[in-house]
N, C-alpha and C positions, 0 to 999 in steps of 0.2 A: 513463393514457390521456388525451389532450387533450380538453378540454371541447367544442370546436367545430372544424370544419375550414374554415368559410367566414367571411370577414372581416365580412360583414354580420351574421352571428349573434353574433360576438364583440361587435360594437359595440352591437347591440340589448340584449344581456345586461348590458353595462357600465352602461347607463343605469338599470338596476334594482338594481344591487348595493348602492349606498349610499343611505340614506334621504334625503339632501339632495343637490340638484343641485350646489350650491356649498357647500363646507365648508372655509373657510380655516383653515389650521393645518398644521404640519409633522410632528407626532409620528408619525402612522400611515404616511405615505408615506416618511418617513425611516427608520422601522423596517424596512420592506420593502426599501428601497434598500440598507440596511446588510446585510441578509441576502444580497442579490444582489451585494454588493461594488461598488456603483456610486457611492459617495460621494466617492471620490478618483480621478477619471479621470486617465489618463496624458497625455492630450492637453490643449492649452490651451483654456480656456473663456472666452467672452465672453457675459455676460448682458445683455439689453436690456429695460428696463422703460419705461413711460410711458403716457400717455393716447392720443396720436396720434404717428405716425411710427415706431413700432416695426418694423412689417413692412418699410417702405422702408429703414430702417437695416440690418436683417438682410440684406436683399437686396443692398445696396451692399457690405457687408462680405464677403459670400459671393462676389460677383463679383470683388472686388479680390483676395482671397486665392486664389481659383481661378486668376485670371490670373497670379498670382505662382508658381503651380505647387504650391500646398499642397493636401493632401487635406482637404476640409472636410465639415462636416455642419451642417444647420440644423433647428431645431425651431420651428415656428410654429403659431399657432392664431388663430381657427378656420380651417377650410378653406372653399373655394368650391364645388368640384364633386366632389372625391374626398377621403376621409380621408387617403389616401396623400400628399397635398400637404403635410401637416404635417411629414413626416419625409423629408428629402432627404440623400443622401450623394453628394458630388461633383456636386451639381446635379440628381441623378436621384431621382425619387420611389421610396421603398421599395415593393417589390411585396407583393401580398396574402399570399403564402406566408411571406415573412419577417416580416410583421407578425403573422400568426397564431402563428408560432413564438415571437415575443417575448411576445405576450399569454399564451401557455401558460406561459412561464417566470415571468412575473409572477404568474400564478394559482397556480402551484406554490409560489412563495416566500411569498405573503401569508398562507397558513394561514387563520385565521379573521378576519383584519383586512379590514374592508370599505374599498373605495377608490371615489372618485368617478370618473366618466368621464374627466375631465382628469388626475387622478392616475394612473390606469391607463395612459393614453397617454404621460404623461411618463416613467414607469418603462420602458415598452416602448422609447421613443426612446433613453433612456440605455443600455439593454441592447444595442440595435442599434449604438449608437455605440461601446460598449465593445469590440465585436468587429470594428470596421471599420478599425482601425489608422489613426486620424485624426491630423492635425496640429493641427486647431483645430475646435471646435464653437461655433456661435453659437446661443444659446438665447433665444427670445422669451419673456419672462415673461408669464403670462396676464393675468388681470384686475388683480391687485394687485402685490405686490412682496415685502414682508417675510414674509407668510404664504402666498405662492404656492408651489405644489408645485415649480416650477423652482428655487426658492431653497434647496433642500436641497443643491445643489452650490455650492461656493465658487468664484466666478468669479475668474479671473486679472485681468480687467478688467470693470468694470460701467459700462454706459451707460444714463442716464435721458434720454429724449427729451421732447417737449413734454408739459406737465402741464396738464390742465384738468378740468372737472367731468364725471364719468361714474360710473356704478355707485355712486350715492349711498348705497344701502342698505348697502353693504359697506365703502365707502372714505370716506364723509363727504361734506359739501357745500361744503368750502372747499379752495382750492388748497393752502393750507398743510398741512392734514391729509392730503390726497391725496399731496402731495409727500413727506411724511414716510414714508408707506407705500411709495411707489415706491423711495425711497432705502434701503429695507431690504435691497436687493441689494448694497449697498456692503460692503466687507470691509476690516478694519484692515490698513494697510500696502500696500494695492493701489490702483491708479488708480480714482477715482470721477469719472466724466465726465458732464457734463450738457450736452445740446445745446439745451435750451430757452433762447431768447435772453433771457428775463426770468424765471428760475425763482423760485418762492417761497423765502424764506430758509431754510425748514425743510430743504430738500434739502442745502444747503451745511452747515447745522448738524449734520445727521446725519453727514456726512463728517468734519467737524472732531471731533465727539465720539468717532468711531471711530478717529481718527488715520489715516484713509484719505487718499490723495493726490488732493485736490480739483482739478478741472480743468473750467473753463467758459469760455464766450465772454467775453473781456476779462480772464480770470484763468487763463491757460494756453494759450489759442489765440484766433485771430480770423480773419476773412476779409473780403474786399471783392469786389464783383462788378461786371462791366460787362454789356453786352447780349449778348455772345457768349462770355465766359469768366469765370473767377474765380481769385482767388489766396488761399492759405491759409498761415498761419504759426502754428507752435507753439513749444514750448520748445526744441526741437533741430532742427526741420525748417522749411523755408520752400519753398513750391511756387507758382510764378508761372504765369499763363496756362493754367490747367487747363480741360479741357472741362466744360461744364455737365452735371450729371447727366441721364441719358436719361429719368428719370421726370419727368412734367410738373409744373409749378408752381414758383414762386420759393421756396416754403417748403422745397423739397427741398435748398436750399443749407444751411439750418440743420441738416438731417439729415446731409448730406454732411460738414459741418464737424465734427460730433461723431464721425462715422465715421473721419475722418482723425486725430482725437485718439486714437481707439482704435488705429489703425495705428501712430501714433508711440509709444504706450505699450507696444506689443508688438514694437517694432522690434528689440530685442536678441534676443528669442526667435524671432521669425518675421519676418525682414527682408523688406521690400517696396520695390521700386524704382519710380521715377516711371512707367515704361512700364506696369506692372501697375495702378497707380492710374488712369492715363488710360484704359486698356482697361476696367477695372471700371466706372468712372463712365459711360463711353460705351455699354457693352453691357448694363447692368443692366435687368432687366425684372421687373415684378411685376403680376400680374393683379388687377384690381379697384380699383386706386389711380389714379384719373383715367385709366383705361384707355380709349384712343380706338380705336374700330373704324370705319375710314373707309368711305364709301359715298355714294350719292346723298343718303341721309339718314344723317348721322353719328350714331353711337352712342357715348356717353360713360358709362361705369359707374364708380361710386365707392362704396366701402363706408363712407364717412363716416356716422356715426350720432350725433354730438353737435354742439352749436352751434359749437365751435371748429373742428371738421373741416368743418362746413358753410361757415363763413367762408372757410376755405382753398379749398374748392371754388368758392365764389363768385368768389374772386380769379382762379381759372383760367378760369372762364366769361367773366368780363369782359375778359380779355386776348385771348380768341379768339372773338369773337361770330360767330354763324352768318350766312349770307346772308339767311335768312328767320326762321322761328319756332323757339323753344326750348320743347319739350314736356318737362315734368319728371315722371317716374314715381317716386312716393315711397311706400315701405312702411316701417313702423317697429314696434318692439317697445313694449310697454306701459310699460316702465320708463325710456324715453328722453324727453328734453325736446323733444317734437315742436314745441311752440310756438317755443322758442328756435331750433330747427333751421330752421324755415320762415322765421322772421324774418331769419336770416342770409342767406337766399337771395332775399329780397325784391328785386325789380328785375331779377333775372336770368332770370325765368320768364315766358313768355307764356301757357302753358296748364298748369295743375296737374292731374296725373292721380294721384289718391290711390288706392292699391291695398291690399287686405287681405293679411295674411301668415298663411298657414295653418300656423302653428307655435305651440308653446308660447309664451305671452306676446305673440303677434302681435296687433296692432290691426286691427280691421275698417276698411274705408274710411270708414264713417260715423263711427266713433269718432275716426279720424285727422282727419276734417274738423272735428269738434268741438274737437279739441286745437289745430288750426292756424287756427281761424276768424278770428282777428284779422288774419291775412295773406291767407287765401284767400277770405274773404267779399267778394263784389263783383268777384272775378276769375273768368275762365273756368275752371271746375273740373269735372272728370269723375271719377266714382267707378267703381271696378272691384273685383270680388270678389277677384281675384288679380293679381299682376304679369304672369303669363302672359296673362291676358285683356287687360290694358292693352297689352302688346306686340303682340298679334294685332290689336287695334283700330288701333293706330298704324301698323301695316304698311299699312293701307288709307288712313288719314287724313293721315299726314305726307307731305310732298312734297319734291322736290329742293331742296336748300339749307336744309332744316330740320335741327334737331338734337334728338335724344332723349337725355335725361339720366336715368339710373336711380341712385338713391342711397337712403340711410337705414338700410340693413341688409345684412349679409353674405347673408342669406337672399334678399332681394329681388334683389340683384345676381346671385346664383347662378341664380335663376329666369330672369332676363333673358339671361344667357349661355347657358343651356340652350336658349332659344328660337332662338339663333343657330346651334346645332350642326346 
């Protein structure tokens, strides 16, 4: 008999199953996956790791391969509004009923093995993919790489995106050590692609030590851009005058360049023509990544939560200034570099709206002000108990031509988007 029938009950229970919220290691999850026959999928697998740019790269790959007629699946995390967003088949979120059935299968197979919330979801996704008769699955690696649950599957192609400092307690505080962990998704004899324009040498060294097929900008592919198009060249493909990615920000060209290196690497197994590449780049959408919601007061939401991502967001804000005032609603978790994040946005904000996050590890507005004081002291700063409270206040205070930017956390962006529904 199944343990639960409602998705919310399954998810609540999963948070209590394992003593640690994060427990990096593959032994337990690989044991359950082996029992379920999920370790050697029949479909092609692309794994995507990195600090920033993973979600964008997954979305571009999915858009391109679906435009080419392939049956795809994506696994991403975290979600914004619904858990179902994490698992998509042919661009469609998996329903509650299917998720509950997959969770029941994982529960039956695990026996007395405890699994974290993320491990449980990863196994459920792989089980759903196993039944979906896929051509290709694109898996976003969670926080790490080498010891992340997604890494139980041997990828046909592995892509590492931008690498920077985040999750210090688990991954270290140097780009070199973080890059080594992310590169743990590489496999011997398989393409090991990196889209970071200046990766730490540790990433390339892992590929060399594994005898993987290393490919990075300037060493396997390159690109050049103009104001309205760009061109890409790889080892066997060259594409001129491509449309710019539909996702905002010049940094998306770094992501797109790595994506096209993946497409080239899989060209024999899953051929893709220029038309599908153009369609995929032009049609790709991804919620919460410099997502712009137009109106008399423009809303821009971005899940950026580390200084490198804040610097990228600042570049976007500078290239498209508002007619009037920029109000920034910032909510962050306790383990994030709030000072570095605020410093990266200095000069892009007229009014700082610091909001508390009512979740585990969420900072209160007062604590966030303490962390960001070097930037926000002496500037117009408003404190709110929640992001929702900030949004309601700005609905009255912000005027035509103003812009509201919400960033710092998936949780804060989700709250802001819920205010728009």
